[in-house]
C-alpha positions as CSV (number, residue, x, y, z in Angstrom):
1,X,-36.4,-22.2,1.3
2,X,-33.8,-23.4,3.6
3,X,-30.1,-23.6,2.9
4,X,-26.8,-24.1,4.6
5,X,-24.5,-21.2,5.5
6,X,-21.5,-20.0,7.5
7,X,-23.0,-17.1,9.7
8,X,-21.0,-14.5,11.3
9,X,-23.0,-14.0,14.5
10,X,-20.5,-11.5,16.1
11,X,-17.2,-9.8,15.5
12,X,-14.1,-11.9,16.5
13,X,-15.9,-15.1,16.7
14,X,-15.6,-18.0,14.3
15,X,-18.0,-18.5,11.7
16,X,-21.1,-20.9,12.8
17,X,-22.6,-23.3,10.2
18,X,-26.3,-22.9,10.3
19,X,-29.5,-23.8,8.3
20,X,-30.8,-20.4,7.6
21,X,-34.1,-19.3,5.8
22,X,-33.8,-17.6,2.4
23,X,-36.8,-15.7,0.6
24,X,-37.0,-16.0,-3.0
25,X,-36.1,-13.2,-5.5
26,X,-38.3,-10.6,-5.8
27,X,-38.6,-8.1,-8.8
28,X,-35.1,-7.5,-10.3
29,X,-33.4,-10.2,-8.3
30,X,-32.1,-13.6,-8.8
31,X,-31.7,-16.7,-6.8
32,X,-28.2,-18.5,-7.3
33,X,-27.1,-21.8,-6.1
34,X,-23.4,-20.9,-5.0
35,X,-21.1,-23.8,-6.0
36,X,-17.8,-22.6,-4.6
37,X,-16.6,-19.6,-3.1
38,X,-13.1,-18.2,-2.2
39,X,-12.0,-17.0,1.3
40,X,-10.6,-13.5,0.9
41,X,-8.8,-11.3,3.7
42,X,-11.7,-8.7,3.2
43,X,-14.0,-11.4,4.7
44,X,-11.4,-11.9,7.6
45,X,-11.0,-8.1,8.1
46,X,-14.8,-7.6,8.6
47,X,-15.1,-10.8,10.7
48,X,-12.3,-9.4,13.1
49,X,-14.5,-6.6,14.2
50,X,-12.0,-3.9,12.6
51,X,-14.2,-3.1,9.9
52,X,-15.8,0.1,10.6
53,X,-18.7,-0.8,8.0
54,X,-18.9,-4.4,9.4
55,X,-22.5,-5.4,10.2
56,X,-23.4,-8.5,12.4
57,X,-25.0,-11.0,12.2
58,X,-24.4,-11.3,8.6
59,X,-23.3,-13.9,5.9
60,X,-20.0,-12.9,4.5
61,X,-18.5,-14.0,1.4
62,X,-18.0,-12.2,-2.0
63,X,-15.8,-14.5,-4.1
64,X,-18.4,-16.9,-5.6
65,X,-19.7,-18.9,-8.6
66,X,-22.8,-20.7,-9.2
67,X,-25.9,-21.4,-11.2
68,X,-29.1,-19.3,-11.5
69,X,-32.1,-21.2,-10.3
70,X,-34.9,-18.8,-10.3
71,X,-35.3,-15.2,-11.6
72,X,-37.8,-12.5,-10.2
73,X,-40.1,-10.2,-12.3
74,X,-38.5,-8.3,-14.9
75,X,-35.1,-10.0,-15.2
76,X,-33.8,-10.5,-18.8
77,X,-30.2,-10.3,-18.4
78,X,-29.6,-13.8,-17.3
79,X,-32.1,-17.0,-17.4
80,X,-32.5,-20.2,-15.2
81,X,-29.3,-22.4,-15.7
82,X,-27.1,-19.6,-16.4
83,X,-23.5,-20.0,-14.7
84,X,-22.7,-16.6,-13.0
85,X,-20.2,-14.8,-10.6
86,X,-21.8,-12.4,-8.1
87,X,-20.6,-8.9,-8.3
88,X,-19.9,-6.7,-5.2
89,X,-19.6,-3.8,-7.5
90,X,-22.5,-4.2,-10.0
91,X,-22.9,-2.9,-13.4
92,X,-26.5,-1.1,-13.9
93,X,-25.2,0.5,-17.3
94,X,-27.7,3.3,-16.6
95,X,-26.3,5.4,-13.5
96,X,-24.0,8.4,-14.0
97,X,-20.9,6.3,-13.0
98,X,-21.7,3.4,-15.2
99,X,-21.9,5.8,-18.4
100,X,-18.8,7.8,-17.4
101,X,-15.7,6.6,-19.4
102,X,-13.3,7.4,-16.3
103,X,-15.1,4.9,-13.7
104,X,-17.2,1.8,-13.5
105,X,-18.0,2.0,-9.9
106,X,-21.9,1.6,-10.4
107,X,-23.6,3.5,-7.5
108,X,-27.2,2.2,-8.4
109,X,-27.5,-0.1,-5.1
110,X,-24.6,1.2,-3.1
111,X,-26.3,3.0,-0.2
112,X,-28.6,-0.3,0.5
113,X,-25.6,-2.6,-0.2
114,X,-23.5,-0.8,2.5
115,X,-26.6,-1.2,5.0
116,X,-26.6,-5.0,4.7
117,X,-29.9,-5.2,2.9
118,X,-31.4,-5.7,-0.7
119,X,-32.3,-2.6,-2.7
120,X,-35.8,-2.6,-1.4
121,X,-34.3,-2.2,2.2
122,X,-35.0,-5.7,3.5
123,X,-33.1,-8.8,3.7
124,X,-33.7,-12.1,2.2
125,X,-31.9,-14.2,4.8
126,X,-33.0,-14.9,8.4
127,X,-32.1,-17.2,11.3
128,X,-34.8,-18.4,13.8
129,X,-36.9,-15.7,12.7
130,X,-34.4,-12.8,13.0
131,X,-33.0,-11.2,9.8
132,X,-29.4,-11.5,8.8
133,X,-27.5,-8.9,7.0
134,X,-26.2,-9.4,3.4
135,X,-22.4,-8.7,3.0
136,X,-21.0,-6.7,0.0
137,X,-24.3,-7.6,-1.8
138,X,-23.3,-11.1,-2.5
139,X,-23.1,-13.3,0.8
140,X,-21.5,-16.2,-0.9
141,X,-20.9,-18.2,2.3
142,X,-24.2,-19.7,1.7
143,X,-25.2,-22.5,-0.6
144,X,-27.8,-20.2,-2.0
145,X,-28.2,-16.5,-2.1
146,X,-30.3,-13.6,-3.7
147,X,-28.7,-10.9,-5.4
148,X,-30.0,-7.9,-7.8
149,X,-29.7,-9.1,-11.4
150,X,-27.3,-6.3,-12.1
151,X,-24.9,-8.0,-9.5
152,X,-24.2,-11.1,-11.5
153,X,-22.2,-11.6,-14.6
154,X,-22.7,-14.7,-16.9
155,X,-19.9,-16.8,-17.5
156,X,-18.7,-19.8,-19.6
157,X,-20.4,-23.0,-18.3
158,X,-17.4,-24.9,-19.1
159,X,-15.5,-22.8,-16.4
160,X,-14.8,-24.9,-13.2
161,X,-16.7,-23.3,-10.3
162,X,-13.9,-23.9,-7.8
163,X,-11.4,-22.1,-9.9
164,X,-13.5,-19.3,-11.7
165,X,-14.8,-18.1,-8.4
166,X,-11.7,-16.4,-7.7
167,X,-12.3,-13.9,-10.6
168,X,-15.1,-12.5,-8.3
169,X,-12.3,-10.5,-6.5
170,X,-8.7,-11.3,-6.5
171,X,-7.9,-12.0,-9.8
172,X,-9.7,-8.9,-11.3
173,X,-8.4,-6.7,-8.6
174,X,-4.8,-7.5,-9.1
175,X,-4.9,-7.9,-12.9
176,X,-7.4,-4.9,-13.3
177,X,-5.0,-2.6,-11.3
178,X,-2.3,-3.4,-13.8
179,X,-4.2,-3.4,-17.1
180,X,-6.9,-0.9,-16.6
181,X,-6.0,1.6,-13.6
182,X,-2.4,1.7,-14.2
183,X,-2.2,1.0,-17.9
184,X,1.3,-0.8,-17.7
185,X,3.1,-0.9,-21.0
186,X,5.5,-3.2,-22.8
187,X,9.0,-2.9,-21.6
188,X,7.8,-1.3,-18.0
189,X,9.8,-2.0,-15.0
190,X,7.3,-2.9,-12.0
191,X,7.7,-3.4,-8.4
192,X,5.0,-5.3,-6.3
193,X,5.0,-5.2,-2.5
194,X,3.4,-8.2,-1.0
195,X,3.0,-11.5,-2.8
196,X,-0.3,-12.9,-1.6
197,X,-3.2,-13.5,-3.8
198,X,-3.6,-10.0,-5.0
199,X,0.0,-9.5,-5.3
200,X,0.4,-12.6,-7.6
201,X,-2.3,-11.4,-9.9
202,X,-0.5,-7.9,-10.1
203,X,2.4,-10.0,-11.2
204,X,0.7,-11.9,-13.9
205,X,-1.0,-8.7,-15.0
206,X,2.4,-7.1,-15.5
207,X,3.5,-10.2,-17.4
208,X,0.2,-10.0,-19.7
209,X,1.1,-6.4,-20.2
210,X,4.6,-7.2,-21.3
211,X,6.7,-5.6,-18.6
212,X,10.5,-6.2,-18.8
213,X,11.0,-6.3,-15.0
214,X,8.7,-7.4,-12.3
215,X,10.2,-7.2,-8.8
216,X,8.4,-8.9,-5.9
217,X,9.0,-7.8,-2.4
218,X,8.1,-9.9,0.5
219,X,9.4,-10.9,3.6
220,X,8.4,-14.5,3.3
221,X,10.9,-16.3,1.0
222,X,8.6,-19.3,0.6
223,X,6.4,-16.9,-1.9
224,X,9.4,-16.8,-4.4
225,X,8.8,-20.0,-6.4
226,X,5.1,-19.2,-7.0
227,X,5.6,-15.7,-7.8
228,X,8.3,-16.7,-10.5
229,X,5.8,-19.1,-11.9
230,X,3.4,-16.1,-12.4
231,X,6.2,-13.9,-14.1
232,X,8.3,-12.3,-11.4
233,X,11.8,-11.6,-12.5
234,X,13.3,-10.7,-9.4
235,X,12.7,-11.3,-5.7
236,X,13.5,-9.2,-2.8
237,X,13.3,-9.9,0.9
238,X,13.4,-6.7,2.8
239,X,15.2,-8.6,5.7
240,X,18.0,-9.5,3.7
241,X,18.6,-5.9,2.3
242,X,21.7,-4.1,3.9
243,X,20.5,-0.5,4.4
244,X,17.3,1.0,3.3
245,X,15.0,-0.8,1.0
246,X,13.8,1.9,-1.3
247,X,17.6,3.0,-2.4
248,X,18.0,-0.6,-3.1
249,X,15.0,-1.0,-5.1
250,X,15.6,2.2,-7.3
251,X,19.2,0.7,-8.0
252,X,17.6,-2.6,-8.7
253,X,15.4,-1.3,-11.5
254,X,17.9,1.1,-12.9
255,X,16.7,4.4,-11.6
256,X,13.4,3.6,-10.3
257,X,10.2,1.8,-11.2
258,X,7.8,2.7,-13.8
259,X,5.0,1.4,-11.6
260,X,4.7,0.0,-8.3
261,X,1.7,-1.8,-6.5
262,X,1.2,-2.0,-2.8
263,X,-0.7,-5.2,-2.1
264,X,-0.6,-5.3,1.5
265,X,-2.7,-2.6,3.1
266,X,0.1,-0.9,5.1
267,X,0.7,2.8,5.0
268,X,4.3,2.8,5.5
269,X,4.6,0.4,2.6
270,X,2.6,2.4,0.6
271,X,5.1,5.4,1.0
272,X,7.9,3.0,0.0
273,X,6.0,1.8,-3.0
274,X,5.7,5.6,-4.1
275,X,9.3,6.3,-3.5
276,X,10.7,3.4,-5.3
277,X,9.3,4.9,-8.6
278,X,11.2,7.2,-10.7
279,X,10.5,10.6,-11.2
280,X,8.6,10.6,-14.4
281,X,6.0,8.3,-12.8
282,X,-7.1,-17.4,-22.9
283,X,-5.2,-19.5,-21.1
284,X,-3.6,-16.1,-20.4
285,X,-4.7,-16.0,-16.9
286,X,-3.5,-18.7,-14.3
287,X,-6.0,-19.4,-11.6
288,X,-5.4,-23.1,-11.0
289,X,-2.2,-22.4,-9.0
290,X,-3.5,-19.8,-7.0
291,X,-6.2,-22.1,-5.2
292,X,-4.0,-23.7,-2.6
293,X,-6.6,-25.2,-0.6
294,X,-9.9,-26.8,-1.4
295,X,-12.3,-27.0,1.8
296,X,-15.7,-27.9,2.6
297,X,-18.4,-25.5,4.1
298,X,-17.6,-27.2,7.7
299,X,-14.0,-26.6,7.2
300,X,-14.4,-22.6,6.5
301,X,-12.9,-21.6,9.8
302,X,-9.9,-23.6,9.0
303,X,-9.6,-21.8,5.9
304,X,-9.3,-18.4,7.8
305,X,-6.6,-20.0,10.1
306,X,-4.5,-21.0,7.0
307,X,-4.9,-17.4,5.8
308,X,-3.6,-16.0,8.9
309,X,-0.7,-18.3,9.2
310,X,0.2,-17.3,5.7
311,X,-0.1,-20.9,4.5
312,X,-2.5,-20.2,1.8
313,X,-2.8,-18.0,-1.3
314,X,-6.6,-18.7,-1.7
315,X,-8.8,-21.2,0.0
316,X,-12.1,-22.2,-1.7
317,X,-15.1,-23.7,-0.2
318,X,-16.9,-26.2,-2.4
319,X,-20.4,-26.8,-1.4
């Protein structure tokens, strides 16, 4: 079959909208019609050429939601018509990692996924007869994509595609870091560095966990109002702080935070996040307000421009 996709032909160049060829699902695979996909900084990082694991040409995208329209041999976990979210970290429920209570980072298809191919070592996408790499095992910047069956999660069919797609990465990364990785307890004091998509989800995760104080740190004052909506109790703009930031935060949190989260990806900020901690180291999730721009596939490069300008929390492409 043929489908429309935003193709990353080479690093550092805008995505190109193309009609690509897509083979049907083989054994253990599913064909999904992607209805909406979010634009994440990880996609932008790979597209920039800075990602050492980046492969070109490829079809990027990993925050998607859609409908299963065909299943390959042996697939029993989902059926045609199911609404699903692609998973860049799958869940085979059989490997050593899935069975270990201390991690859920399934390794069943990690090796081939990192090479931009399906588990059998081949690609389902091609353009003008030449294969295109899959991305993070998902490739949601295409109106249709083929995935291993273990790499999709069935969702409520009533969930709107343009909102629920964000759960594929941003929402679960932020909230999961609070609830599952850190295990924030009620009454805790939390500091969050960076109030972008991940940071805001850390904030609402901390709110859900019952944190007593949630301090947001960002140099952009425009982030304050939205962060407060998600549960932030205190806002700190480092450029407005007289003296060193860390002592200021320690004082603000009455001796240091119980938990801190660095949501920027900056090594220097990571150190500040560590140092500001004290020495003893259902309608509940708001997604709608995180989706600040809804675009068509033809506008996908505009979405990355909005991201780099800091004018969007999350842009979503609706097919």
